[in-house]
C-alpha positions as CSV (number, residue, x, y, z in Angstrom):
1,X,-35.3,44.0,-10.7
2,X,-32.6,43.9,-13.4
3,X,-29.9,43.4,-10.8
4,X,-31.9,40.4,-9.4
5,X,-32.2,38.9,-12.8
6,X,-28.5,39.4,-13.5
7,X,-27.6,37.8,-10.1
8,X,-29.9,34.9,-10.9
9,X,-28.3,34.3,-14.3
10,X,-24.8,34.5,-12.7
11,X,-25.8,32.0,-10.1
12,X,-27.2,29.6,-12.7
13,X,-24.0,29.9,-14.8
14,X,-22.0,29.0,-11.7
15,X,-24.4,26.2,-10.8
16,X,-24.1,24.8,-14.4
17,X,-20.3,24.7,-14.0
18,X,-20.6,22.6,-10.8
19,X,-23.2,20.3,-12.3
20,X,-21.1,19.8,-15.4
21,X,-18.0,19.0,-13.2
22,X,-20.1,16.6,-11.1
23,X,-21.4,14.9,-14.2
24,X,-17.9,14.6,-15.6
25,X,-16.5,13.0,-12.5
26,X,-19.4,10.7,-12.1
27,X,-18.7,9.4,-15.6
28,X,-15.0,9.2,-15.1
29,X,-15.4,7.4,-11.7
30,X,-17.7,4.7,-13.1
31,X,-15.6,4.2,-16.2
32,X,-12.5,3.8,-14.0
33,X,-14.2,2.0,-11.1
34,X,-15.9,-0.8,-13.0
35,X,-12.8,-2.0,-15.0
36,X,-10.8,-1.8,-11.8
37,X,-13.4,-3.9,-10.0
38,X,-13.4,-6.4,-12.7
39,X,-9.6,-6.7,-13.1
40,X,-9.1,-6.4,-9.4
41,X,-11.4,-9.3,-8.8
42,X,-9.7,-11.4,-11.5
43,X,-6.3,-10.5,-9.9
44,X,-7.6,-11.4,-6.4
45,X,-8.8,-14.8,-7.7
46,X,-5.6,-15.3,-9.6
47,X,-3.4,-14.7,-6.5
48,X,-5.6,-17.1,-4.5
49,X,-5.4,-19.8,-7.2
50,X,-1.6,-19.7,-7.6
51,X,-1.1,-19.5,-3.8
52,X,-3.3,-22.6,-3.4
53,X,-1.4,-24.3,-6.2
54,X,1.9,-23.6,-4.5
55,X,0.6,-24.9,-1.2
56,X,-0.8,-28.1,-2.8
57,X,2.4,-28.7,-4.8
58,X,5.3,-27.7,-2.6
59,X,7.8,-28.6,-5.3
60,X,6.8,-25.4,-7.1
61,X,9.0,-23.4,-4.8
62,X,12.0,-24.9,-6.6
63,X,11.1,-22.8,-9.6
64,X,12.0,-19.6,-7.9
65,X,15.2,-18.9,-9.9
66,X,13.4,-19.6,-13.2
67,X,10.4,-17.4,-12.1
68,X,12.8,-14.5,-11.4
69,X,14.3,-14.8,-14.9
70,X,10.8,-14.9,-16.4
71,X,9.8,-11.8,-14.5
72,X,12.8,-9.9,-15.9
73,X,12.0,-11.2,-19.4
74,X,8.4,-10.1,-19.2
75,X,9.4,-6.5,-18.2
76,X,12.0,-6.3,-20.9
77,X,9.7,-7.7,-23.6
78,X,7.0,-5.2,-22.7
79,X,9.4,-2.3,-22.4
80,X,8.6,-1.3,-18.9
81,X,11.8,-2.0,-17.1
82,X,12.3,0.1,-14.0
83,X,8.6,1.1,-13.8
84,X,6.8,0.7,-10.6
85,X,4.7,2.4,-7.9
86,X,7.1,5.3,-7.7
87,X,6.3,6.1,-11.3
88,X,2.6,6.2,-10.5
89,X,3.2,8.7,-7.7
90,X,5.5,10.8,-10.0
91,X,2.8,10.9,-12.6
92,X,0.4,12.5,-10.2
93,X,3.0,14.9,-8.9
94,X,4.5,16.1,-12.2
95,X,2.2,14.8,-14.9
96,X,4.6,12.2,-16.3
97,X,3.0,9.6,-18.5
98,X,2.4,6.0,-17.6
99,X,3.1,3.2,-20.1
100,X,-0.1,1.1,-20.7
101,X,1.9,-2.1,-20.9
102,X,2.8,-1.7,-17.2
103,X,-0.6,-3.2,-16.5
104,X,-0.2,-6.7,-18.0
105,X,3.5,-6.7,-16.8
106,X,2.7,-6.2,-13.2
107,X,-0.4,-8.5,-13.3
108,X,1.6,-11.4,-14.7
109,X,4.7,-11.0,-12.7
110,X,3.0,-10.6,-9.4
111,X,1.0,-13.8,-10.0
112,X,4.4,-15.4,-10.9
113,X,5.9,-14.1,-7.6
114,X,3.1,-15.6,-5.5
115,X,3.1,-18.9,-7.5
116,X,6.9,-19.5,-7.0
117,X,6.9,-18.3,-3.4
118,X,8.4,-14.9,-3.4
119,X,7.5,-12.7,-0.4
120,X,5.3,-9.9,-1.6
121,X,1.8,-8.5,-1.4
122,X,-0.8,-7.4,-3.9
123,X,-1.4,-3.7,-3.3
124,X,1.7,-2.5,-5.1
125,X,0.3,-4.2,-8.2
126,X,-3.1,-2.7,-7.3
127,X,-1.8,0.9,-7.2
128,X,0.1,0.4,-10.5
129,X,-2.7,-1.3,-12.4
130,X,-5.3,1.0,-11.0
131,X,-3.2,4.1,-11.8
132,X,-2.6,2.8,-15.3
133,X,-6.4,2.3,-15.9
134,X,-7.2,5.7,-14.4
135,X,-4.6,7.4,-16.6
136,X,-5.8,5.5,-19.7
137,X,-9.4,6.5,-19.2
138,X,-8.4,10.1,-18.6
139,X,-6.4,10.1,-21.8
140,X,-9.3,8.5,-23.7
141,X,-11.6,11.3,-22.4
142,X,-9.0,13.9,-23.2
143,X,-8.8,15.3,-19.7
144,X,-6.4,18.1,-19.1
145,X,-3.2,17.7,-17.1
146,X,-4.7,18.3,-13.6
147,X,-7.8,16.2,-14.2
148,X,-5.6,13.4,-15.6
149,X,-3.8,13.3,-12.3
150,X,-7.1,13.0,-10.4
151,X,-8.2,10.2,-12.8
152,X,-5.0,8.3,-11.9
153,X,-5.8,8.6,-8.2
154,X,-9.3,7.3,-8.8
155,X,-7.8,4.2,-10.4
156,X,-5.5,3.7,-7.5
157,X,-8.3,4.0,-5.0
158,X,-10.7,1.7,-7.0
159,X,-8.2,-1.2,-7.5
160,X,-7.2,-1.0,-3.8
161,X,-10.8,-1.1,-2.8
162,X,-11.6,-4.1,-5.1
163,X,-8.7,-6.1,-3.5
164,X,-9.3,-5.3,0.2
165,X,-12.9,-4.3,0.3
166,X,-12.1,-1.0,2.0
167,X,-13.6,1.7,-0.2
168,X,-13.2,4.6,2.3
169,X,-9.7,3.6,3.4
170,X,-8.7,3.2,-0.2
171,X,-10.1,6.7,-1.1
172,X,-8.2,8.5,1.7
173,X,-5.0,6.5,1.0
174,X,-5.0,7.5,-2.7
175,X,-5.6,11.1,-1.8
176,X,-2.9,11.3,0.9
177,X,-0.1,8.9,-0.2
178,X,1.3,11.2,-3.0
179,X,2.0,14.3,-0.8
180,X,2.2,13.9,2.9
181,X,0.5,16.9,4.7
182,X,-1.8,17.6,1.8
183,X,-5.1,15.9,0.9
184,X,-6.3,16.4,-2.6
185,X,-9.9,17.2,-1.5
186,X,-11.0,17.7,-5.1
187,X,-10.3,14.1,-5.7
188,X,-12.4,12.8,-2.8
189,X,-15.7,12.4,-4.7
190,X,-14.2,10.8,-7.8
191,X,-12.0,8.5,-5.8
192,X,-14.9,7.5,-3.5
193,X,-17.4,6.8,-6.3
194,X,-14.8,4.8,-8.2
195,X,-13.9,2.8,-5.0
196,X,-17.6,2.1,-4.3
197,X,-18.1,1.0,-7.9
198,X,-15.1,-1.3,-7.8
199,X,-16.1,-2.6,-4.3
200,X,-19.7,-3.3,-5.5
201,X,-18.5,-5.2,-8.5
202,X,-16.0,-7.2,-6.5
203,X,-18.8,-8.3,-4.1
204,X,-21.0,-9.3,-7.0
205,X,-18.1,-11.4,-8.3
206,X,-17.7,-13.2,-5.0
207,X,-14.6,-11.5,-3.6
208,X,-14.9,-11.3,0.1
209,X,-13.7,-8.1,1.8
210,X,-10.7,-8.4,4.2
211,X,-12.0,-8.3,7.7
212,X,-10.6,-9.5,11.1
213,X,-12.5,-10.4,14.3
214,X,-10.8,-8.3,17.1
215,X,-11.6,-8.3,20.8
216,X,-11.1,-4.8,22.0
217,X,-10.1,-4.2,25.7
218,X,-11.8,-1.5,27.9
219,X,-10.8,2.1,27.2
220,X,-8.7,3.1,30.2
221,X,-5.8,5.5,30.7
222,X,-3.4,2.7,31.4
223,X,-4.4,0.8,28.3
224,X,-4.0,3.9,26.2
225,X,-0.5,4.4,27.6
226,X,0.3,0.8,26.8
227,X,-1.0,1.1,23.2
228,X,1.1,4.3,22.8
229,X,4.2,2.4,24.0
230,X,3.5,-0.4,21.5
231,X,3.0,2.2,18.7
232,X,6.3,3.8,19.5
233,X,8.1,0.4,19.1
234,X,6.1,-0.2,15.9
235,X,7.5,3.1,14.5
236,X,11.0,1.8,15.0
237,X,10.0,-1.5,13.2
238,X,8.5,0.5,10.3
239,X,11.8,2.4,9.9
240,X,13.7,-0.9,10.0
241,X,11.3,-2.4,7.4
242,X,11.5,0.5,5.0
243,X,15.3,0.8,5.5
244,X,15.8,-2.9,4.8
245,X,13.8,-2.7,1.6
246,X,15.7,0.4,0.3
247,X,19.2,-0.8,1.4
248,X,18.7,-4.2,-0.1
249,X,17.5,-2.8,-3.4
250,X,20.4,-0.3,-3.6
251,X,23.2,-2.6,-2.5
252,X,22.1,-5.7,-4.3
253,X,21.6,-3.9,-7.6
254,X,25.0,-2.2,-7.1
255,X,26.8,-5.4,-6.4
256,X,24.9,-7.5,-9.1
257,X,24.1,-5.0,-11.9
258,X,23.0,-7.8,-14.3
259,X,19.3,-8.2,-13.8
260,X,19.3,-11.8,-15.1
261,X,22.0,-12.9,-12.7
262,X,20.4,-10.9,-9.9
263,X,17.0,-12.6,-10.4
264,X,18.4,-16.1,-10.6
265,X,20.7,-15.8,-7.6
266,X,18.0,-14.0,-5.6
267,X,15.5,-16.8,-6.4
268,X,18.0,-19.4,-5.3
269,X,18.7,-17.4,-2.0
270,X,15.0,-17.2,-1.2
271,X,14.7,-21.0,-1.9
272,X,17.7,-21.7,0.4
273,X,16.3,-19.6,3.2
274,X,12.9,-21.4,3.0
275,X,14.5,-24.8,3.1
276,X,16.8,-23.7,6.0
277,X,13.9,-22.4,8.1
278,X,11.7,-25.4,7.3
279,X,8.6,-23.3,6.8
280,X,6.8,-21.5,4.0
281,X,5.2,-19.0,6.4
282,X,7.3,-16.2,4.8
283,X,6.6,-17.1,1.2
284,X,3.8,-15.3,-0.6
285,X,1.7,-12.7,1.2
286,X,1.2,-14.5,4.4
287,X,-2.4,-13.7,5.1
288,X,-3.0,-16.9,7.2
289,X,-0.2,-15.8,9.5
290,X,-1.7,-12.4,9.8
291,X,-5.1,-13.9,10.6
292,X,-3.6,-16.2,13.2
293,X,-1.8,-13.4,14.9
294,X,-4.9,-11.2,15.2
295,X,-7.7,-13.7,15.7
296,X,-5.8,-16.4,17.6
297,X,-3.0,-14.4,19.2
298,X,-0.4,-16.7,17.8
299,X,2.9,-15.8,16.1
300,X,6.5,-17.0,16.0
301,X,8.8,-14.7,18.1
302,X,11.0,-13.9,15.1
303,X,8.4,-14.0,12.4
304,X,8.4,-10.3,11.8
305,X,12.2,-10.3,11.3
306,X,12.2,-13.1,8.8
307,X,9.4,-11.5,6.9
308,X,11.4,-8.3,6.5
309,X,14.4,-10.4,5.3
310,X,12.3,-12.4,2.8
311,X,10.4,-9.3,1.5
312,X,13.6,-7.1,1.1
313,X,15.3,-9.9,-0.8
314,X,12.3,-10.7,-3.0
315,X,11.7,-7.2,-4.2
316,X,15.4,-6.2,-4.4
317,X,16.3,-9.0,-6.9
318,X,13.5,-8.3,-9.3
319,X,10.4,-10.1,-8.3
320,X,7.2,-8.0,-8.4
321,X,4.5,-7.4,-5.8
322,X,3.5,-5.1,-3.1
323,X,5.0,-3.9,0.2
324,X,1.8,-3.2,2.1
325,X,0.7,-6.7,3.0
326,X,4.2,-7.6,4.1
327,X,4.0,-4.5,6.4
328,X,0.7,-5.9,7.7
329,X,2.5,-9.2,8.4
330,X,5.4,-7.6,10.1
331,X,3.2,-5.3,12.3
332,X,0.8,-8.0,13.2
333,X,3.4,-10.5,14.3
334,X,5.5,-7.9,16.1
335,X,2.4,-6.7,18.0
336,X,1.3,-10.2,18.8
337,X,4.7,-11.0,20.4
338,X,5.5,-7.7,22.1
339,X,2.0,-6.6,23.1
340,X,1.5,-9.1,25.9
341,X,4.9,-8.0,27.4
342,X,3.3,-4.5,27.8
343,X,0.0,-5.9,29.2
344,X,-2.0,-5.8,25.9
345,X,-4.0,-8.9,24.8
346,X,-2.0,-10.6,22.0
347,X,-4.7,-10.5,19.3
348,X,-5.6,-6.8,19.9
349,X,-1.9,-6.0,20.0
350,X,-1.5,-7.6,16.6
351,X,-4.2,-5.4,15.2
352,X,-2.6,-2.3,16.7
353,X,0.8,-3.4,15.4
354,X,-0.5,-4.0,11.9
355,X,-2.0,-0.5,11.6
356,X,0.9,1.2,13.4
357,X,3.6,-0.3,11.2
358,X,1.6,0.4,8.1
359,X,1.1,4.0,9.1
360,X,4.8,4.5,9.8
361,X,5.7,3.0,6.5
362,X,3.3,5.0,4.3
363,X,3.1,8.2,6.3
364,X,-0.7,8.4,6.0
365,X,-2.3,8.6,9.5
366,X,-5.8,9.6,8.3
367,X,-5.9,6.7,5.8
368,X,-4.5,4.3,8.4
369,X,-7.2,5.2,10.9
370,X,-10.0,4.8,8.4
371,X,-8.5,1.5,7.2
372,X,-8.2,0.2,10.7
373,X,-12.0,0.8,11.3
374,X,-12.8,-1.0,8.0
375,X,-10.5,-3.9,8.8
376,X,-11.2,-4.3,12.6
377,X,-14.4,-2.5,13.3
378,X,-15.2,0.8,15.1
379,X,-15.0,-0.3,18.8
380,X,-11.2,0.2,18.9
381,X,-11.1,3.4,16.9
382,X,-9.6,5.6,19.6
383,X,-6.8,3.1,20.2
384,X,-6.0,2.8,16.5
385,X,-6.0,6.6,16.1
386,X,-3.6,7.0,19.0
387,X,-1.3,4.3,17.5
388,X,-1.3,5.9,14.1
389,X,-0.5,9.3,15.6
390,X,2.4,8.1,17.6
391,X,3.8,5.9,14.8
392,X,3.4,8.7,12.2
393,X,5.5,11.2,14.3
394,X,8.2,8.7,15.5
395,X,8.8,7.1,12.1
396,X,10.4,10.3,10.9
397,X,10.8,10.8,7.1
398,X,11.2,7.2,6.0
399,X,8.7,5.6,3.7
400,X,8.0,2.8,1.3
401,X,7.9,5.1,-1.7
402,X,10.8,7.4,-2.4
403,X,8.7,9.4,-4.8
404,X,6.4,10.4,-1.9
405,X,6.7,14.1,-1.0
406,X,6.5,15.1,2.6
407,X,5.2,18.7,2.4
408,X,4.9,19.5,6.1
409,X,7.3,18.9,8.9
410,X,6.3,16.2,11.4
411,X,7.7,18.3,14.3
412,X,6.1,21.6,13.7
413,X,3.6,23.3,11.3
414,X,6.2,24.2,8.7
415,X,6.4,23.7,4.9
416,X,9.4,21.6,4.0
417,X,8.7,19.6,0.8
418,X,11.3,16.8,1.0
419,X,11.2,13.3,-0.5
420,X,10.6,10.3,1.7
421,X,14.0,8.8,2.6
422,X,15.8,11.9,1.4
423,X,17.6,12.1,4.7
424,X,19.6,9.1,3.6
425,X,21.3,11.5,1.2
426,X,22.0,14.1,3.9
427,X,18.8,16.2,3.5
428,X,17.2,17.2,6.8
429,X,14.5,19.6,7.7
430,X,14.8,22.9,9.6
431,X,12.8,21.4,12.5
432,X,15.3,18.5,12.8
433,X,18.2,21.0,12.9
434,X,16.5,22.8,15.7
435,X,15.7,19.5,17.5
436,X,18.9,17.4,17.0
């Protein structure tokens, strides 16, 4: 009898620990999710307003050089020069702190980029602002080092969810983008609750989730083969996209070390390219172009090339914003143009291209699959999963974020722990040595 009582007490003590942990993360998730939902909605509206202003007043694009200088000034004034998404990922990996002033800095300068016509997205700002909020709430609640990292991830997931309306995709992305090959399962519930909280609040505030109408072809062996072929080409495009961003940043900063001069000259170069091409399709995020590619099957043949050029130049010279929506643009336009050559309907090929290039750029196949279902619907799930798998393997060890750790080899089940893009510095994996 006594043994039964002791066992019952022990079970209740363990149960109390789990209940306490659950209550803690419910509190943290809501305290992180609601501010992220509120600020994310304000940010979404802000981007829409400044984009509408630029489109209604085309002369605003002439302010690009001045906007670049102002962005440099804001970061210097707030003391967050050199801070970005890589710092958020590093905080989760190593426990480094995040400067709170990064939040207003990235908020203001990303709006400035979209107002003036720089080529960038929103999600880089989302990850940085969300991570900053999560870190701040964790600090306020005096969480320990490990829990503080989880709180940072909840903020990333919540802000991403508020902007795109993809709570599950945002959750899996935040869990997997830090260390490829390892999902922080303990962070799933906090991230998901925070994402749902932010998503609910964004809906209440009138922010429509990002969705695309996609006509999915019949599931046949031949169509699967065609999609796999397109995904293989998208993997190459993702490598080119990431390489262009990193090479532009390294070379331009090396050749023009003065940030003021770099921003002014870069702004002038983006303006000159825009005038030369005679279109503003490549300025801003480019969501109308993405929508046209997917829902209407229409895209300029070289649109994906020019978007890579505009985005690499914009981010390299000091403008702020994200890389994910530009990767959407590149993938959608490339798929729309190349897909029909492989026998794939243009609109569906654009959807496949979008998710395949995104997957190759961020090295997150599970998150990419979930995101595809939330963006395009479930009927094409098997096609999207195949495209993500092929692109993930063939994109190698490139990535948008150099702080990202690739823990397991893509060629075999082997622990390697290398940084994304480290091969540029001569670091290769054992599997690559065995498969030259």
